[in-house]
C-alpha positions as a Python dict, from the first residue, in 0.01 Angstrom:
ca = {
    (1, 'M'): (0, 0, 0),
    (2, 'K'): (162, 321, -115),
    (3, 'A'): (231, 592, 142),
    (4, 'I'): (101, 945, 90),
    (5, 'P'): (376, 1177, -38),
    (6, 'E'): (450, 1445, 220),
    (7, 'S'): (409, 1712, -47),
    (8, 'H'): (44, 1605, -90),
    (9, 'L'): (-35, 1718, 265),
    (10, 'L'): (57, 2080, 189),
    (11, 'P'): (-184, 2327, 25),
    (12, 'C'): (-227, 2280, -350),
    (13, 'A'): (-214, 2559, -608),
    (14, 'T'): (-545, 2436, -758),
    (15, 'P'): (-773, 2360, -461),
    (16, 'G'): (-1127, 2239, -491),
    (17, 'K'): (-1425, 2431, -355),
    (18, 'I'): (-1607, 2339, -32),
    (19, 'E'): (-1975, 2425, 10),
    (20, 'R'): (-2234, 2364, 278),
    (21, 'L'): (-2572, 2239, 152),
    (22, 'D'): (-2864, 2247, 396),
    (23, 'Y'): (-3167, 2019, 400),
    (24, 'G'): (-3426, 2018, 678),
    (25, 'N'): (-3237, 2067, 1002),
    (26, 'K'): (-2919, 1905, 867),
    (27, 'Y'): (-2647, 1976, 614),
    (28, 'F'): (-2367, 1809, 425),
    (29, 'L'): (-2040, 1936, 280),
    (30, 'L'): (-1962, 1913, -90),
    (31, 'Y'): (-1614, 1912, -243),
    (32, 'T'): (-1613, 2028, -605),
    (33, 'P'): (-1278, 1972, -779),
    (34, 'S'): (-1100, 2239, -977),
    (35, 'A'): (-1168, 2051, -1303),
    (36, 'P'): (-1493, 1903, -1440),
    (37, 'A'): (-1591, 1571, -1282),
    (38, 'D'): (-1829, 1293, -1380),
    (39, 'R'): (-1812, 1078, -1065),
    (40, 'I'): (-1919, 1132, -705),
    (41, 'L'): (-1820, 975, -373),
    (42, 'Y'): (-2029, 981, -56),
    (43, 'L'): (-1778, 964, 231),
    (44, 'I'): (-1906, 899, 584),
    (45, 'H'): (-1736, 978, 915),
    (46, 'G'): (-1675, 745, 1207),
    (47, 'G'): (-1860, 715, 1536),
    (48, 'G'): (-1880, 1041, 1729),
    (49, 'G'): (-1771, 1242, 1424),
    (50, 'D'): (-1952, 1470, 1184),
    (51, 'Q'): (-1935, 1622, 834),
    (52, 'H'): (-1598, 1784, 905),
    (53, 'A'): (-1412, 1467, 1007),
    (54, 'F'): (-1284, 1401, 654),
    (55, 'F'): (-1295, 1759, 529),
    (56, 'C'): (-973, 1864, 699),
    (57, 'P'): (-655, 2002, 537),
    (58, 'P'): (-456, 1675, 521),
    (59, 'F'): (-731, 1490, 331),
    (60, 'L'): (-848, 1776, 110),
    (61, 'N'): (-490, 1878, 21),
    (62, 'M'): (-419, 1516, -69),
    (63, 'V'): (-720, 1499, -303),
    (64, 'D'): (-631, 1834, -462),
    (65, 'H'): (-277, 1716, -535),
    (66, 'M'): (-388, 1375, -664),
    (67, 'I'): (-612, 1547, -919),
    (68, 'A'): (-351, 1809, -1007),
    (69, 'V'): (-73, 1558, -1081),
    (70, 'G'): (-302, 1313, -1261),
    (71, 'E'): (-308, 1033, -1005),
    (72, 'M'): (-689, 1032, -1017),
    (73, 'A'): (-963, 1190, -1223),
    (74, 'P'): (-1160, 1482, -1076),
    (75, 'L'): (-1423, 1362, -830),
    (76, 'Y'): (-1705, 1525, -635),
    (77, 'I'): (-1706, 1424, -268),
    (78, 'V'): (-2006, 1453, -36),
    (79, 'S'): (-1947, 1443, 339),
    (80, 'P'): (-2276, 1394, 529),
    (81, 'C'): (-2353, 1321, 895),
    (82, 'F'): (-2569, 1028, 1002),
    (83, 'Y'): (-2653, 1174, 1346),
    (84, 'D'): (-2957, 1391, 1404),
    (85, 'P'): (-2846, 1739, 1525),
    (86, 'A'): (-3011, 1693, 1865),
    (87, 'E'): (-2855, 1349, 1922),
    (88, 'T'): (-2623, 1347, 2223),
    (89, 'D'): (-2591, 970, 2262),
    (90, 'K'): (-2315, 869, 2023),
    (91, 'T'): (-2230, 536, 2178),
    (92, 'P'): (-2197, 237, 1944),
    (93, 'P'): (-2554, 108, 2008),
    (94, 'S'): (-2707, 448, 1934),
    (95, 'S'): (-2477, 502, 1636),
    (96, 'G'): (-2575, 160, 1506),
    (97, 'V'): (-2940, 265, 1501),
    (98, 'A'): (-2851, 588, 1318),
    (99, 'V'): (-2651, 420, 1041),
    (100, 'A'): (-2919, 155, 984),
    (101, 'K'): (-3164, 435, 901),
    (102, 'F'): (-2916, 641, 701),
    (103, 'P'): (-2960, 483, 353),
    (104, 'A'): (-3315, 623, 343),
    (105, 'E'): (-3178, 973, 413),
    (106, 'L'): (-2922, 931, 138),
    (107, 'R'): (-3193, 827, -105),
    (108, 'E'): (-3457, 1084, -14),
    (109, 'E'): (-3255, 1392, 82),
    (110, 'I'): (-2881, 1388, 25),
    (111, 'I'): (-2840, 1239, -322),
    (112, 'P'): (-3120, 1447, -483),
    (113, 'L'): (-2977, 1769, -337),
    (114, 'A'): (-2620, 1684, -439),
    (115, 'Q'): (-2730, 1604, -793),
    (116, 'A'): (-2941, 1918, -820),
    (117, 'H'): (-2653, 2135, -698),
    (118, 'T'): (-2391, 1979, -925),
    (119, 'G'): (-2633, 1971, -1218),
    (120, 'R'): (-2543, 1608, -1286),
    (121, 'A'): (-2769, 1303, -1267),
    (122, 'F'): (-2500, 1045, -1186),
    (123, 'D'): (-2596, 687, -1265),
    (124, 'R'): (-2505, 419, -1012),
    (125, 'S'): (-2192, 318, -1205),
    (126, 'R'): (-2045, 661, -1125),
    (127, 'R'): (-2172, 685, -768),
    (128, 'F'): (-1963, 542, -482),
    (129, 'I'): (-1996, 518, -106),
    (130, 'S'): (-1730, 481, 161),
    (131, 'G'): (-1690, 535, 532),
    (132, 'F'): (-1459, 483, 826),
    (133, 'S'): (-1549, 267, 1127),
    (134, 'M'): (-1918, 341, 1193),
    (135, 'G'): (-1918, 499, 848),
    (136, 'A'): (-1808, 159, 716),
    (137, 'V'): (-2108, 7, 896),
    (138, 'A'): (-2321, 264, 712),
    (139, 'T'): (-2154, 158, 386),
    (140, 'W'): (-2253, -204, 445),
    (141, 'Y'): (-2610, -93, 521),
    (142, 'A'): (-2612, 93, 190),
    (143, 'F'): (-2526, -235, 18),
    (144, 'L'): (-2807, -408, 206),
    (145, 'Q'): (-3070, -142, 136),
    (146, 'A'): (-2962, 72, -159),
    (147, 'L'): (-2779, -138, -415),
    (148, 'D'): (-2969, 49, -685),
    (149, 'L'): (-2797, 374, -578),
    (150, 'F'): (-2430, 270, -564),
    (151, 'E'): (-2217, 34, -766),
    (152, 'G'): (-1892, 86, -571),
    (153, 'Y'): (-1845, 28, -196),
    (154, 'L'): (-1533, 110, 9),
    (155, 'P'): (-1585, 7, 373),
    (156, 'L'): (-1284, 128, 573),
    (157, 'S'): (-1210, -46, 905),
    (158, 'G'): (-1561, -162, 983),
    (159, 'D'): (-1784, -468, 953),
    (160, 'C'): (-2152, -519, 876),
    (161, 'W'): (-2391, -502, 1174),
    (162, 'I'): (-2698, -663, 1021),
    (163, 'M'): (-2656, -941, 1281),
    (164, 'G'): (-2598, -694, 1563),
    (165, 'E'): (-2309, -488, 1696),
    (166, 'K'): (-1977, -630, 1569),
    (167, 'G'): (-2180, -900, 1396),
    (168, 'G'): (-1920, -953, 1128),
    (169, 'G'): (-1699, -1106, 1396),
    (170, 'S'): (-1958, -1279, 1613),
    (171, 'H'): (-2179, -1407, 1327),
    (172, 'P'): (-1965, -1401, 1012),
    (173, 'R'): (-2146, -1670, 815),
    (174, 'E'): (-2489, -1529, 895),
    (175, 'T'): (-2367, -1182, 800),
    (176, 'A'): (-2229, -1306, 469),
    (177, 'A'): (-2555, -1488, 397),
    (178, 'Q'): (-2754, -1170, 464),
    (179, 'L'): (-2534, -974, 225),
    (180, 'M'): (-2573, -1239, -43),
    (181, 'E'): (-2952, -1246, -1),
    (182, 'A'): (-2964, -865, -19),
    (183, 'W'): (-2782, -883, -352),
    (184, 'K'): (-3033, -1137, -485),
    (185, 'R'): (-3332, -948, -346),
    (186, 'Q'): (-3220, -626, -515),
    (187, 'G'): (-3193, -779, -859),
    (188, 'R'): (-2836, -914, -866),
    (189, 'L'): (-2706, -577, -986),
    (190, 'P'): (-2335, -546, -1068),
    (191, 'F'): (-2124, -409, -784),
    (192, 'H'): (-1771, -393, -651),
    (193, 'I'): (-1663, -396, -287),
    (194, 'H'): (-1310, -313, -177),
    (195, 'A'): (-1272, -340, 200),
    (196, 'W'): (-967, -188, 370),
    (197, 'I'): (-827, -242, 720),
    (198, 'G'): (-504, -285, 919),
    (199, 'D'): (-416, -601, 1106),
    (200, 'A'): (-358, -393, 1423),
    (201, 'D'): (-697, -221, 1388),
    (202, 'I'): (-949, -279, 1670),
    (203, 'A'): (-1207, -367, 1402),
    (204, 'F'): (-989, -634, 1238),
    (205, 'P'): (-1130, -923, 1449),
    (206, 'N'): (-1478, -826, 1328),
    (207, 'L'): (-1416, -753, 959),
    (208, 'D'): (-1168, -1030, 880),
    (209, 'P'): (-1403, -1323, 965),
    (210, 'Q'): (-1683, -1156, 770),
    (211, 'I'): (-1469, -1122, 457),
    (212, 'R'): (-1357, -1484, 487),
    (213, 'A'): (-1720, -1592, 516),
    (214, 'M'): (-1816, -1383, 214),
    (215, 'R'): (-1554, -1573, 15),
    (216, 'E'): (-1769, -1882, 65),
    (217, 'Y'): (-2023, -1730, -176),
    (218, 'P'): (-1820, -1696, -498),
    (219, 'D'): (-2129, -1659, -716),
    (220, 'A'): (-2227, -1344, -527),
    (221, 'F'): (-1887, -1202, -438),
    (222, 'G'): (-1597, -1375, -612),
    (223, 'E'): (-1414, -1113, -821),
    (224, 'R'): (-1657, -847, -700),
    (225, 'L'): (-1490, -846, -356),
    (226, 'E'): (-1141, -713, -286),
    (227, 'Y'): (-978, -701, 55),
    (228, 'S'): (-664, -508, 149),
    (229, 'V'): (-492, -539, 487),
    (230, 'L'): (-218, -299, 596),
    (231, 'P'): (39, -459, 829),
    (232, 'G'): (36, -261, 1154),
    (233, 'G'): (-248, -38, 1038),
    (234, 'L'): (-440, 122, 1327),
    (235, 'H'): (-796, 252, 1370),
    (236, 'E'): (-730, 620, 1303),
    (237, 'Y'): (-799, 878, 1035),
    (238, 'E'): (-435, 917, 930),
    (239, 'V'): (-431, 551, 828),
    (240, 'I'): (-770, 586, 659),
    (241, 'F'): (-634, 871, 447),
    (242, 'R'): (-365, 628, 327),
    (243, 'Y'): (-630, 373, 229),
    (244, 'L'): (-811, 642, 32),
    (245, 'Y'): (-486, 753, -134),
    (246, 'N'): (-469, 401, -276),
    (247, 'A'): (-842, 356, -334),
    (248, 'L'): (-943, 682, -502),
    (249, 'P'): (-753, 610, -828),
    (250, 'E'): (-953, 287, -852),
    (251, 'I'): (-1288, 461, -847),
    (252, 'A'): (-1174, 769, -1042),
    (253, 'P'): (-917, 637, -1289),
    (254, 'V'): (-747, 883, -1519),
}
């Protein structure tokens, strides 16, 4: 897994634009690159975080530089928040409830507003979803509930909780079966999942068994499932930025 060049963490001469888009009593942040883009990524924070967790200088500078030097094609990025504004309980059980409901909010509120603002009606082949930790749990729920919206899934350091909290570790085969059935139920649409984690990550004991169990369903997953493990990788945003440095060129190839 390539490391992020130190120069990519400094401000770029051609930065993208950040905007706040409000809907109801919530909002999301939108990154518009400096050059025209025809793909969009929905990138979801971890537990206890918010819209600004990813939209910080190290990550945004990295994306600006990757586009500027031709490592990836220009890409819109949406950073939403799955918590209600009045929610004060951000423990894993409460967060788990929030992310299970979040695909409906993506479908009904966030995606329509993002498309209206960008003036582009992205089809699912050019729409991607990713998230860190609890955001990865949200990414798995999007696969379970909204396969018609996204073709590409990048869960980062998090398992699927359809069988309960940390269910990918405690019930890996049942979790894999639920994911396979969701694919069948939603019309066997084409998709691609690339899961990323470190072997020193606190979520590794939950995600690794799930991925191994998913491999037992080659008709559903097979070549549609990739899995990258960083030796020594921890459960922190700096490591997640490295995963995205390697993943973004896959979803936005030049």
